[in-house]
BADOVEX-631774 format. One record per residue (C-alpha): residue number from 1; residue in three letters; x, y, z. Coordinates in steps of 0.1 Angstrom, whole numbers. Layout:
// BADOVEX-631774
<site seq="NUM" type="ALA" X="X" Y="Y" Z="Z"/>
...
***
This chain:
// BADOVEX-631774
<site seq="1" type="UNK" X="-154" Y="186" Z="-49"/>
<site seq="2" type="UNK" X="-149" Y="151" Z="-70"/>
<site seq="3" type="UNK" X="-118" Y="149" Z="-92"/>
<site seq="4" type="UNK" X="-118" Y="148" Z="-131"/>
<site seq="5" type="UNK" X="-87" Y="128" Z="-135"/>
<site seq="6" type="UNK" X="-80" Y="92" Z="-116"/>
<site seq="7" type="UNK" X="-50" Y="72" Z="-113"/>
<site seq="8" type="UNK" X="-46" Y="45" Z="-139"/>
<site seq="9" type="UNK" X="-57" Y="7" Z="-126"/>
<site seq="10" type="UNK" X="-39" Y="-23" Z="-119"/>
<site seq="11" type="UNK" X="-56" Y="-54" Z="-121"/>
<site seq="12" type="UNK" X="-50" Y="-79" Z="-93"/>
<site seq="13" type="UNK" X="-50" Y="-116" Z="-98"/>
<site seq="14" type="UNK" X="-88" Y="-126" Z="-87"/>
<site seq="15" type="UNK" X="-99" Y="-94" Z="-113"/>
<site seq="16" type="UNK" X="-106" Y="-65" Z="-86"/>
<site seq="17" type="UNK" X="-88" Y="-34" Z="-103"/>
<site seq="18" type="UNK" X="-65" Y="-13" Z="-79"/>
<site seq="19" type="UNK" X="-58" Y="24" Z="-87"/>
<site seq="20" type="UNK" X="-17" Y="26" Z="-91"/>
<site seq="21" type="UNK" X="-16" Y="50" Z="-62"/>
<site seq="22" type="UNK" X="-30" Y="57" Z="-29"/>
<site seq="23" type="UNK" X="-31" Y="77" Z="5"/>
<site seq="24" type="UNK" X="-12" Y="60" Z="33"/>
<site seq="25" type="UNK" X="-29" Y="70" Z="68"/>
<site seq="26" type="UNK" X="-4" Y="63" Z="95"/>
<site seq="27" type="UNK" X="-3" Y="82" Z="122"/>
<site seq="28" type="UNK" X="-29" Y="101" Z="115"/>
<site seq="29" type="UNK" X="-54" Y="101" Z="142"/>
<site seq="30" type="UNK" X="-95" Y="99" Z="135"/>
<site seq="31" type="UNK" X="-99" Y="136" Z="133"/>
<site seq="32" type="UNK" X="-67" Y="143" Z="110"/>
<site seq="33" type="UNK" X="-73" Y="114" Z="89"/>
<site seq="34" type="UNK" X="-113" Y="120" Z="82"/>
<site seq="35" type="UNK" X="-105" Y="153" Z="67"/>
<site seq="36" type="UNK" X="-75" Y="142" Z="50"/>
<site seq="37" type="UNK" X="-95" Y="114" Z="35"/>
<site seq="38" type="UNK" X="-123" Y="138" Z="22"/>
<site seq="39" type="UNK" X="-96" Y="159" Z="8"/>
<site seq="40" type="UNK" X="-77" Y="133" Z="-11"/>
<site seq="41" type="UNK" X="-109" Y="119" Z="-23"/>
<site seq="42" type="UNK" X="-118" Y="152" Z="-38"/>
<site seq="43" type="UNK" X="-85" Y="155" Z="-55"/>
<site seq="44" type="UNK" X="-86" Y="121" Z="-73"/>
<site seq="45" type="UNK" X="-73" Y="97" Z="-50"/>
<site seq="46" type="UNK" X="-94" Y="61" Z="-48"/>
<site seq="47" type="UNK" X="-71" Y="43" Z="-28"/>
<site seq="48" type="UNK" X="-69" Y="43" Z="9"/>
<site seq="49" type="UNK" X="-50" Y="22" Z="32"/>
<site seq="50" type="UNK" X="-50" Y="17" Z="69"/>
<site seq="51" type="UNK" X="-47" Y="-7" Z="91"/>
<site seq="52" type="UNK" X="-58" Y="-19" Z="128"/>
<site seq="53" type="UNK" X="-30" Y="-9" Z="146"/>
<site seq="54" type="UNK" X="-33" Y="28" Z="131"/>
<site seq="55" type="UNK" X="-61" Y="32" Z="152"/>
<site seq="56" type="UNK" X="-81" Y="55" Z="126"/>
<site seq="57" type="UNK" X="-102" Y="32" Z="108"/>
<site seq="58" type="UNK" X="-131" Y="52" Z="122"/>
<site seq="59" type="UNK" X="-120" Y="85" Z="107"/>
<site seq="60" type="UNK" X="-113" Y="67" Z="72"/>
<site seq="61" type="UNK" X="-146" Y="58" Z="73"/>
<site seq="62" type="UNK" X="-160" Y="88" Z="81"/>
<site seq="63" type="UNK" X="-138" Y="107" Z="56"/>
<site seq="64" type="UNK" X="-153" Y="83" Z="32"/>
<site seq="65" type="UNK" X="-189" Y="94" Z="40"/>
<site seq="66" type="UNK" X="-181" Y="129" Z="38"/>
<site seq="67" type="UNK" X="-167" Y="126" Z="0"/>
<site seq="68" type="UNK" X="-203" Y="120" Z="-10"/>
<site seq="69" type="UNK" X="-186" Y="93" Z="-31"/>
<site seq="70" type="UNK" X="-200" Y="60" Z="-35"/>
<site seq="71" type="UNK" X="-188" Y="29" Z="-17"/>
<site seq="72" type="UNK" X="-180" Y="13" Z="-49"/>
<site seq="73" type="UNK" X="-159" Y="38" Z="-60"/>
<site seq="74" type="UNK" X="-129" Y="34" Z="-34"/>
<site seq="75" type="UNK" X="-106" Y="11" Z="-30"/>
<site seq="76" type="UNK" X="-99" Y="7" Z="5"/>
<site seq="77" type="UNK" X="-73" Y="-16" Z="23"/>
<site seq="78" type="UNK" X="-68" Y="-25" Z="61"/>
<site seq="79" type="UNK" X="-41" Y="-47" Z="79"/>
<site seq="80" type="UNK" X="-49" Y="-71" Z="113"/>
<site seq="81" type="UNK" X="-27" Y="-77" Z="137"/>
<site seq="82" type="UNK" X="-7" Y="-106" Z="153"/>
<site seq="83" type="UNK" X="-35" Y="-119" Z="176"/>
<site seq="84" type="UNK" X="-60" Y="-128" Z="146"/>
<site seq="85" type="UNK" X="-35" Y="-151" Z="132"/>
<site seq="86" type="UNK" X="-60" Y="-183" Z="125"/>
<site seq="87" type="UNK" X="-87" Y="-190" Z="105"/>
<site seq="88" type="UNK" X="-112" Y="-178" Z="125"/>
<site seq="89" type="UNK" X="-93" Y="-148" Z="137"/>
<site seq="90" type="UNK" X="-88" Y="-136" Z="100"/>
<site seq="91" type="UNK" X="-126" Y="-135" Z="96"/>
<site seq="92" type="UNK" X="-130" Y="-118" Z="133"/>
<site seq="93" type="UNK" X="-106" Y="-93" Z="124"/>
<site seq="94" type="UNK" X="-123" Y="-86" Z="91"/>
<site seq="95" type="UNK" X="-158" Y="-81" Z="112"/>
<site seq="96" type="UNK" X="-136" Y="-56" Z="136"/>
<site seq="97" type="UNK" X="-126" Y="-37" Z="111"/>
<site seq="98" type="UNK" X="-152" Y="-34" Z="87"/>
<site seq="99" type="UNK" X="-175" Y="-24" Z="119"/>
<site seq="100" type="UNK" X="-150" Y="6" Z="122"/>
<site seq="101" type="UNK" X="-146" Y="16" Z="88"/>
<site seq="102" type="UNK" X="-186" Y="14" Z="87"/>
<site seq="103" type="UNK" X="-185" Y="-5" Z="52"/>
<site seq="104" type="UNK" X="-201" Y="-43" Z="41"/>
<site seq="105" type="UNK" X="-166" Y="-55" Z="26"/>
<site seq="106" type="UNK" X="-131" Y="-41" Z="19"/>
<site seq="107" type="UNK" X="-112" Y="-42" Z="-8"/>
<site seq="108" type="UNK" X="-81" Y="-55" Z="3"/>
<site seq="109" type="UNK" X="-71" Y="-75" Z="34"/>
<site seq="110" type="UNK" X="-37" Y="-78" Z="45"/>
<site seq="111" type="UNK" X="-19" Y="-98" Z="72"/>
<site seq="112" type="UNK" X="-1" Y="-67" Z="83"/>
<site seq="113" type="UNK" X="33" Y="-86" Z="98"/>
<site seq="114" type="UNK" X="42" Y="-122" Z="93"/>
<site seq="115" type="UNK" X="54" Y="-129" Z="131"/>
<site seq="116" type="UNK" X="73" Y="-158" Z="119"/>
<site seq="117" type="UNK" X="79" Y="-169" Z="159"/>
<site seq="118" type="UNK" X="44" Y="-169" Z="162"/>
<site seq="119" type="UNK" X="41" Y="-194" Z="133"/>
<site seq="120" type="UNK" X="5" Y="-192" Z="123"/>
<site seq="121" type="UNK" X="2" Y="-169" Z="93"/>
<site seq="122" type="UNK" X="-2" Y="-196" Z="70"/>
<site seq="123" type="UNK" X="-35" Y="-204" Z="88"/>
<site seq="124" type="UNK" X="-45" Y="-164" Z="88"/>
<site seq="125" type="UNK" X="-42" Y="-164" Z="50"/>
<site seq="126" type="UNK" X="-61" Y="-196" Z="49"/>
<site seq="127" type="UNK" X="-89" Y="-174" Z="69"/>
<site seq="128" type="UNK" X="-83" Y="-148" Z="41"/>
<site seq="129" type="UNK" X="-91" Y="-172" Z="13"/>
<site seq="130" type="UNK" X="-125" Y="-179" Z="29"/>
<site seq="131" type="UNK" X="-133" Y="-142" Z="33"/>
<site seq="132" type="UNK" X="-125" Y="-136" Z="-5"/>
<site seq="133" type="UNK" X="-149" Y="-165" Z="-18"/>
<site seq="134" type="UNK" X="-176" Y="-155" Z="3"/>
<site seq="135" type="UNK" X="-172" Y="-117" Z="-13"/>
<site seq="136" type="UNK" X="-163" Y="-103" Z="22"/>
<site seq="137" type="UNK" X="-133" Y="-91" Z="8"/>
<site seq="138" type="UNK" X="-123" Y="-83" Z="-29"/>
<site seq="139" type="UNK" X="-87" Y="-94" Z="-29"/>
<site seq="140" type="UNK" X="-61" Y="-107" Z="0"/>
<site seq="141" type="UNK" X="-27" Y="-99" Z="7"/>
<site seq="142" type="UNK" X="3" Y="-99" Z="28"/>
<site seq="143" type="UNK" X="22" Y="-67" Z="42"/>
<site seq="144" type="UNK" X="61" Y="-69" Z="53"/>
<site seq="145" type="UNK" X="67" Y="-104" Z="43"/>
<site seq="146" type="UNK" X="102" Y="-118" Z="32"/>
<site seq="147" type="UNK" X="110" Y="-142" Z="8"/>
<site seq="148" type="UNK" X="112" Y="-170" Z="32"/>
<site seq="149" type="UNK" X="76" Y="-161" Z="44"/>
<site seq="150" type="UNK" X="64" Y="-161" Z="10"/>
<site seq="151" type="UNK" X="77" Y="-195" Z="4"/>
<site seq="152" type="UNK" X="59" Y="-207" Z="29"/>
<site seq="153" type="UNK" X="25" Y="-197" Z="17"/>
<site seq="154" type="UNK" X="35" Y="-210" Z="-19"/>
<site seq="155" type="UNK" X="41" Y="-244" Z="-6"/>
<site seq="156" type="UNK" X="5" Y="-246" Z="11"/>
<site seq="157" type="UNK" X="-6" Y="-235" Z="-25"/>
<site seq="158" type="UNK" X="-13" Y="-200" Z="-15"/>
<site seq="159" type="UNK" X="-3" Y="-170" Z="-34"/>
<site seq="160" type="UNK" X="-12" Y="-134" Z="-21"/>
<site seq="161" type="UNK" X="-29" Y="-110" Z="-47"/>
<site seq="162" type="UNK" X="-6" Y="-78" Z="-28"/>
<site seq="163" type="UNK" X="24" Y="-77" Z="-7"/>
<site seq="164" type="UNK" X="31" Y="-45" Z="7"/>
<site seq="165" type="UNK" X="67" Y="-38" Z="16"/>
<site seq="166" type="UNK" X="89" Y="-8" Z="27"/>
<site seq="167" type="UNK" X="104" Y="1" Z="-3"/>
<site seq="168" type="UNK" X="118" Y="33" Z="-20"/>
<site seq="169" type="UNK" X="149" Y="39" Z="-47"/>
<site seq="170" type="UNK" X="173" Y="36" Z="-20"/>
<site seq="171" type="UNK" X="156" Y="-1" Z="-6"/>
<site seq="172" type="UNK" X="147" Y="-16" Z="-40"/>
<site seq="173" type="UNK" X="138" Y="-48" Z="-24"/>
<site seq="174" type="UNK" X="150" Y="-63" Z="-57"/>
<site seq="175" type="UNK" X="149" Y="-99" Z="-48"/>
<site seq="176" type="UNK" X="118" Y="-96" Z="-33"/>
<site seq="177" type="UNK" X="99" Y="-79" Z="-64"/>
<site seq="178" type="UNK" X="115" Y="-105" Z="-85"/>
<site seq="179" type="UNK" X="94" Y="-132" Z="-67"/>
<site seq="180" type="UNK" X="68" Y="-108" Z="-69"/>
<site seq="181" type="UNK" X="66" Y="-110" Z="-105"/>
<site seq="182" type="UNK" X="72" Y="-144" Z="-110"/>
<site seq="183" type="UNK" X="38" Y="-149" Z="-90"/>
<site seq="184" type="UNK" X="14" Y="-122" Z="-102"/>
<site seq="185" type="UNK" X="18" Y="-105" Z="-69"/>
<site seq="186" type="UNK" X="18" Y="-65" Z="-69"/>
<site seq="187" type="UNK" X="42" Y="-47" Z="-52"/>
<site seq="188" type="UNK" X="27" Y="-17" Z="-28"/>
<site seq="189" type="UNK" X="50" Y="3" Z="-16"/>
<site seq="190" type="UNK" X="47" Y="18" Z="18"/>
<site seq="191" type="UNK" X="72" Y="51" Z="29"/>
<site seq="192" type="UNK" X="77" Y="52" Z="-6"/>
<site seq="193" type="UNK" X="93" Y="85" Z="-2"/>
<site seq="194" type="UNK" X="118" Y="73" Z="23"/>
<site seq="195" type="UNK" X="124" Y="87" Z="59"/>
<site seq="196" type="UNK" X="133" Y="122" Z="69"/>
<site seq="197" type="UNK" X="137" Y="137" Z="35"/>
<site seq="198" type="UNK" X="175" Y="126" Z="24"/>
<site seq="199" type="UNK" X="158" Y="107" Z="-8"/>
<site seq="200" type="UNK" X="149" Y="139" Z="-22"/>
<site seq="201" type="UNK" X="177" Y="157" Z="-17"/>
<site seq="202" type="UNK" X="194" Y="134" Z="-38"/>
<site seq="203" type="UNK" X="214" Y="149" Z="-68"/>
<site seq="204" type="UNK" X="200" Y="118" Z="-93"/>
<site seq="205" type="UNK" X="164" Y="134" Z="-78"/>
<site seq="206" type="UNK" X="170" Y="170" Z="-80"/>
<site seq="207" type="UNK" X="182" Y="167" Z="-117"/>
<site seq="208" type="UNK" X="155" Y="147" Z="-128"/>
<site seq="209" type="UNK" X="130" Y="169" Z="-113"/>
<site seq="210" type="UNK" X="148" Y="200" Z="-128"/>
<site seq="211" type="UNK" X="146" Y="183" Z="-162"/>
<site seq="212" type="UNK" X="110" Y="175" Z="-159"/>
<site seq="213" type="UNK" X="96" Y="208" Z="-141"/>
<site seq="214" type="UNK" X="81" Y="185" Z="-112"/>
<site seq="215" type="UNK" X="90" Y="182" Z="-75"/>
<site seq="216" type="UNK" X="114" Y="158" Z="-61"/>
<site seq="217" type="UNK" X="87" Y="136" Z="-46"/>
<site seq="218" type="UNK" X="68" Y="134" Z="-79"/>
<site seq="219" type="UNK" X="97" Y="119" Z="-96"/>
<site seq="220" type="UNK" X="104" Y="95" Z="-69"/>
<site seq="221" type="UNK" X="68" Y="84" Z="-67"/>
<site seq="222" type="UNK" X="70" Y="83" Z="-109"/>
<site seq="223" type="UNK" X="96" Y="58" Z="-102"/>
<site seq="224" type="UNK" X="75" Y="38" Z="-83"/>
<site seq="225" type="UNK" X="46" Y="35" Z="-110"/>
<site seq="226" type="UNK" X="67" Y="31" Z="-140"/>
<site seq="227" type="UNK" X="84" Y="3" Z="-120"/>
<site seq="228" type="UNK" X="49" Y="-11" Z="-117"/>
<site seq="229" type="UNK" X="47" Y="-8" Z="-78"/>
<site seq="230" type="UNK" X="19" Y="9" Z="-62"/>
<site seq="231" type="UNK" X="28" Y="36" Z="-36"/>
<site seq="232" type="UNK" X="12" Y="49" Z="-8"/>
<site seq="233" type="UNK" X="24" Y="81" Z="4"/>
<site seq="234" type="UNK" X="13" Y="97" Z="32"/>
<site seq="235" type="UNK" X="5" Y="137" Z="36"/>
<site seq="236" type="UNK" X="-22" Y="155" Z="52"/>
<site seq="237" type="UNK" X="-11" Y="191" Z="36"/>
<site seq="238" type="UNK" X="-36" Y="194" Z="8"/>
<site seq="239" type="UNK" X="-10" Y="208" Z="-17"/>
<site seq="240" type="UNK" X="14" Y="180" Z="-10"/>
<site seq="241" type="UNK" X="-17" Y="157" Z="-16"/>
<site seq="242" type="UNK" X="-23" Y="172" Z="-47"/>
<site seq="243" type="UNK" X="16" Y="170" Z="-53"/>
<site seq="244" type="UNK" X="18" Y="136" Z="-49"/>
<site seq="245" type="UNK" X="-10" Y="126" Z="-72"/>
<site seq="246" type="UNK" X="-1" Y="143" Z="-102"/>
<site seq="247" type="UNK" X="25" Y="122" Z="-117"/>
<site seq="248" type="UNK" X="9" Y="109" Z="-146"/>
<site seq="249" type="UNK" X="15" Y="134" Z="-171"/>
<site seq="250" type="UNK" X="54" Y="126" Z="-175"/>
<site seq="251" type="UNK" X="78" Y="96" Z="-185"/>
<site seq="252" type="UNK" X="109" Y="90" Z="-175"/>
<site seq="253" type="UNK" X="134" Y="69" Z="-199"/>
<site seq="254" type="UNK" X="147" Y="37" Z="-189"/>
<site seq="255" type="UNK" X="181" Y="47" Z="-178"/>
<site seq="256" type="UNK" X="167" Y="73" Z="-154"/>
<site seq="257" type="UNK" X="147" Y="48" Z="-138"/>
<site seq="258" type="UNK" X="180" Y="28" Z="-136"/>
<site seq="259" type="UNK" X="202" Y="60" Z="-122"/>
<site seq="260" type="UNK" X="173" Y="58" Z="-93"/>
<site seq="261" type="UNK" X="174" Y="23" Z="-88"/>
<site seq="262" type="UNK" X="213" Y="27" Z="-85"/>
<site seq="263" type="UNK" X="209" Y="46" Z="-50"/>
<site seq="264" type="UNK" X="196" Y="10" Z="-33"/>
<site seq="265" type="UNK" X="215" Y="8" Z="-2"/>
<site seq="266" type="UNK" X="202" Y="-27" Z="6"/>
<site seq="267" type="UNK" X="181" Y="-37" Z="38"/>
<site seq="268" type="UNK" X="200" Y="-31" Z="65"/>
<site seq="269" type="UNK" X="182" Y="-1" Z="81"/>
<site seq="270" type="UNK" X="145" Y="-11" Z="75"/>
<site seq="271" type="UNK" X="126" Y="-31" Z="101"/>
<site seq="272" type="UNK" X="133" Y="-71" Z="102"/>
<site seq="273" type="UNK" X="101" Y="-89" Z="95"/>
<site seq="274" type="UNK" X="115" Y="-121" Z="110"/>
<site seq="275" type="UNK" X="117" Y="-102" Z="146"/>
<site seq="276" type="UNK" X="96" Y="-71" Z="144"/>
<site seq="277" type="UNK" X="59" Y="-72" Z="138"/>
<site seq="278" type="UNK" X="28" Y="-67" Z="158"/>
***
């Protein structure tokens, strides 16, 4: 099955075109993720997000092959751990991920966490620029980088194309998102629906879901895309996969987006990238 409808695209700083919604794959194992990726690609997903640390890159590659789609039709993102934070390490990480995925190139390669105590993420990003230059990757970026981490890259003349961060209406990360906008960095949202389901039970979310005849999750995901973010929700259930993708047939008003953003609670309950990372 090949879908007729695809997500809109956002153009990254270096010209790569990234779908406006994708599939997150943590914590699916190789067998689960192969089936889920095949199903998702059949539904119209074209952005698949994985990571070395998820230990499921082989399954992602298998799902891609099962889908029957051309490699060029799917935007694959992966991320590497702190042991590869060096110029040469970034290349070694790419080569290992490409081998596990069974692909010749990666569309977007990210530094998974800054690990500032290690103090090598600038060198890792310099390694990414070399991979971009020789065509090994189509785009490069960061994950979980805070303003101070990004500033060190800016000071070195380096700018990610994407920063993938935990973000949802309860954690709008407005200071970080504004920095992204100033520098042409695309904001990608992990855990875009929050954790534990509480966000989807918020009265503001429920009210908008009723108004538009949509599921609460669809309202939240549409908040992301209308805000310019690229959400990567995770599900392995076919019906939920289809529901999460079917968000581009309605448009909320600016005031309604603001109502959802007003649910912001700050960052106290999310992982601190100054002390956490792998």
